[in-house]
N, C-alpha and C positions, 0 to 999 in steps of 0.2 A: 064417422068416428073421429076423424081428425078435427072436425069442427067442434066436437065435444072437448077434445084435448086442448084445442087452442082456446076455447072459452074458459076451461078450467085453468089453463096457464095464465090467461089474462086476469082472472080473478086473484091470482097470487103474484102478480107482477108479470113477468114473462118467463118463458122456459129458458133455462140457461144451458149453454153448450158445455161439453166436457172441458174445453179449454178454459171457459170462464170459471167453472167449478174448481179446476186445478189451480187457477190463478187465485181464487178465494182461499183455497186450502193453503197454498203457499204463503199468502199474506197472513193467514191466521197462525201458521207455524212460525213465521218470522216474529209476529207479535208475541207469541208464547215464548219464543227463545229470548227476546229482549226482556220480558218479564222475569224469566228464570235467571238471567244474568243480573238483573237488578236485585233479585232476592239473594243471590249468591254474594253480591257486594255488601248488602246489608248484614248478612250473617258474618262475613269476614270482618267487617267493622266491629261488630259486637264481640267477636272473639279477640280481636286486637285490643279492644278496651280491657277485656279480662286479663290478657297477657300483660298489658301495661300496669295494671294494678298489682299483679303478681311480681312484676319486675320492681315495682316500688317497694314491695316487701323485701325483696333481695337487697335493694338499696338500703333499706332500714337495717337489715342484718349487717351490711357492710359498715354502715355508720356505727352501729353498736360494737362491731369488732374494733373499729378505730378508737371508740371510746374506751374499750377494754385496755388497749395499749396506753392511751392517755392517762387513765386512772391508775394503771399500774405504775406509771412514772410518778404521777402526783402522790400516790399513796406511799411510794418509796421515800419521797422527800418529806411529805407532810403527815404521814401516817399517824396512827394513834399510838405514838411512841410513849405517851404518858400513861396509857391504859395497858398496853401490851407491847410486845416487841414490834418494831416498825415493819419488819418483813411479814409478820402474820397479818397485820392490818392491811397491808397492800394486797396480800393474797385474798382476803375477804372481799375487798372492793372489786378486785378482778373477777372473782367467782360470780358476784352479783351481775356484772355486765356480761359475763359469758352466758349466764342463764337468759338474760334479755336477748342476746344475739341468737341463742338457740331457739327461743320461742318465735322470734320474728322469722327466722329461717324456716322453721317448721310450718308456720302459717303461709309464707310465700310459696313454699313447695306444695302445700295442699291446694292453694288456689291455682297454681300452675297446672296441676293435674286435671283441673276441671276445664282447661282450655282445650277446645276441639278444633284442629286445623281444617277439618272438612265441614263444608256448609251442609249440615244434616238435613235441614228442611228442603233445601234445593235438591239434594240427592233423592229424597223421598218423592217430591213432586215430579222429578224427571222420570223416576220409575213408574209413577202413575201415568204420566204422559205417554211413555213408551208402551205401557199396557193398553191404554186407550187407543193408541195408533194401530196396534196389532188387531184389536177387536173393538172398533168404534161403536158398535151397536149394543154393547153390554152395559 
C-alpha cells in the first residue's frame, strides 16, 4: 500500500510534510496580506484625490468670498451712481458674488460627502479572506 502511495505521490511531485504545508500557507497568507495592503493604499490614494478636488471647491468658495469683499469696495467707489444710488449698485454686485460663493461651497460640500475614509474594497476582500480561512473547502 505504501508503494502505491509513494507512486501516486511521485506522479504529483512528492508528498509534502505538515511543516512544508504550513510554510506554504504562511507564505500565501503573507502574499495575500501584501496584496491587501497594496489595495488599501490604492483606495486611500483615490479617496485623497476626491478630497483634494473637494478642497479645491472650498478654495474656490474662499476666493469668491474674497471677490465679494473686493467688489463691495469697488462697487462703493465706482458703482452705478449714474443709474441708481451707488449703495444699491454695490449691494447688487455683492449679491451676485455671494451667490457664486454659495454655489461653489455647496458643490464642494457635496463632493466632500462622497469621500470615504475607509478602503471599502479592501474591507470587503478582507471579510471574504477571513470567511475562506474559517471554511477553506467552501
